[in-house]
N, C-alpha and C positions, 0 to 999 in steps of 0.2 A: 572485530574492531572494538571490543570492550575496552573502556578506558581511553579511547582515542577521540573523545568528544573535543571538537576544536580543530584548528589547523596544525598540522605537523609538517615542518619544512626540513628537508634534508636531502641532498643529492637531487634536487629538483622535483621532489615528491611532496604533494599536498594531500592530506587525508582529513576527513571529517566523518564523524559517526555518532549515533545515539550513545548515551552513556552506557546502555546495555544492549548494544547492537548484536552482541554475540548470541544472546538468548532471544532478544526482542520480546514477542508474546509467546511464551513457552507453553504450548498446549499439550496436555497429556491425555492418552487413551490407553489405560493399562500400562504396559511397558513401552508403548509407542509415544514418540514426541513429534511435535510439529512446530515449524517456524512461522507462526501466524495461521490464519484460517484458510479454508479451501472451499470454493463455491460448489464443488462436487458434494459437499456435505448437506446441502439444503434438502429438506424433506418437508412435505405437507401431506399428511394422510388425508385422503379423500379429495385432494385438489391436484390432480396430475398435471394440468396445464401450468399452474403456478410453480410447481416443483421443476418442471422442464425448463421454463423460462429462467428461474433462479439459478439452476445449475449451468445453463448455457450463457447467461448474461449477467450473473450476479457478482462479477469481479469488482465492480465499483462499490457495491454494498460491502464486500469483504474488506476492501481497502479502507473504507470508512470505519468499519468495525475494528480493524486492526489499530487504526489511529486512536480511536476512542479507548480501547483496552490498554494500549501502551501509555497514553496520557494519564489514565486513571491510576495506573500502577507506579508512575514516576513522579506525580505531583499531587499532594493532598487536595489542592484546590479543584482537581478534576476527578476526584474519587467517585463521584456520583455517575460518571459515564460508564462504569462497569460495576454493578452492584453485587456480583456473585462472589462467593468466598474463595474460589480458586479458578484455575484455568483448565478444567477438564473439557474434553471435546463435547460432552453432553451439554454443559453450561454454555460453552462457546457457540454452539449451534443456536441456542435460545437467544444469545446476544446478537448473532447475525440475523436471525429472523426478526428481532425487534427493530434492528437497523433497516431491514428491508422495507418495513412499513413507511419509513421516512424517505427512502431513496429507491423507490421501485423502478426497475429498468423499463425502458420503452420496449414494446413488443407488438407484433401483429399476430393475434392468436398465439400459436406456439412458436412463432418465428421471433427469435430474440434480436433486439436492436441495441440493447445496452444502456448505460448511463452516460449521457452527454447532453449539452456541453458541460464544461467544468462547473459552470454556475449551478447546474442542477445538483451536483454533489455538494457544493457549498451550502445551498439553501437547505437541503435535507439534513446535513450535519448540524446546521444551526438550529433547526427545529428539534432534532433529536436531543441535542445538548440542553436546550431550553426546557424540554419535557423532564429532564433529569435535574433541573435546578442548577445547571452549570452554564456559565457564560463563556463561550469561545467565539473567535472570529476568524474568518479566512484571511490569510495574508497574501495579497495579490502582487504580482509583478506587473506594473503598469506599462511596460514596454514589450514589444515583440521579442521573443526569446532569440538570442544568438548564443554562440558557444560560451562567451565570457559571462554574460549575465545569467545564463542558465546555471552554470557551475556555481556562481556566487549565490543565486537564489537557493539552490539545494543545500549548499554549505551553511547558509544562514539558518535554514530550518533545522538542520541536524545539529548545529552548534547550540541552538536553543532547546535541544532535546525534543524536537518535534519531528515525527516521521512525515515524509512527503509522499502524497498520493501522486502517481505518475500514470498518465494515460498514453499507452503506446498506440501509434497510428498504423498506417498502411505502408510504411517504408521497409527498410531492410531487416528490421527486427521481427521477422515472421515467426521464428521458433528459437528457443533457447534451452540450454541444458539446465534442468532444475535438480538440485541436490537435496536429498532427504537424510534425516538423522540415522536411518537404518543403512545408509551407504548406497542406496539406489540413486542413479542418475538417469533422469527421464527427459527426453525432448518434449517440451510442452509448447502449445500455441501461445504466441504473444501478440498477434495481430488484433488491433482494436481491443486491447486488454488493459485493465487497471492493475497496477502493482503498487507495493508500498516500499519506498526507498528508506533504507536503514544505514547505509554507509556510502562514502564517496572516496575515490582515489584518483588523483590527477598526477601524471608523470610528465612534467614540463619538458624534460629532455627528450623523451620519446613521443611527445605530443599525443598522449593517450589520456582518456578520461572514462572511467567506468563507475557504475553504481552497483551496490549490493541491494537486492530487492527481495521482499517476501512475496511469494506467489505460489498458488496451488499447494500450500502447506509446507513448502520447502523454500530454498533460496536460490537465486540466480545472479549472475553478473551480466550487466547490460552495458553495451558500448554507447556512450552518449553521442559520439559523432554519427553513428548509425541512426540513433534516435532523431537527430536533427536533420537527417537526410531528406525527409519528406514530411512537411508540417501539415498533415491532414488529420484532423481530430485530436492531435496530441494536446497534452496539457499537464501542468504541474501545480500543486496546491498543498499548502500546509496550514495548520490552525494553531492559534495560541490564545 
């Protein structure tokens, strides 16, 4: 969806996307490329419990890290959110680990409980940005989400070139196909999982609405009607 920032209307289709949703946060590891971060990359030498919790429950941390990295690359006012010279996997893991200290997931021993409610992500992101000398604020929807205002909220964030953090709950979106740059397509877990929204497509004629998201280092397409099916733990949030 590169270059499709804003709404595009034609034949009942509405689209919105980040200015560079095609690459998003383009992380490299030699010849390999990734579409944003992956919680499976977390590592802490000498702290096995922390590493296990981060790999199992660090999706909210990765969503926040993705948002910070994208904003830093797209707006000079946010440059301090990602101080590294490039987007190598090695540097990105450091970035993710720094974010982890501000948004640690809940856990019981090695049992992961994740990052929730949405306010926890918001508070941690504000503390992280303040530590970098950058001022950002969460943009809240003050109403209970329904199909109409959910689509509008996501579109507003993307139209402002702001990625949207999305917490998937316990409804129908239990698994989804994730595509990687190397051509692999893998069914990955989406239940109680944070992803980062980079694009939106609504087909009014067919009454469908989907989002493109960064997750597990690749990208997936999620059905927003399935997302709304069960509102337990779900949430949406962007920052500006």
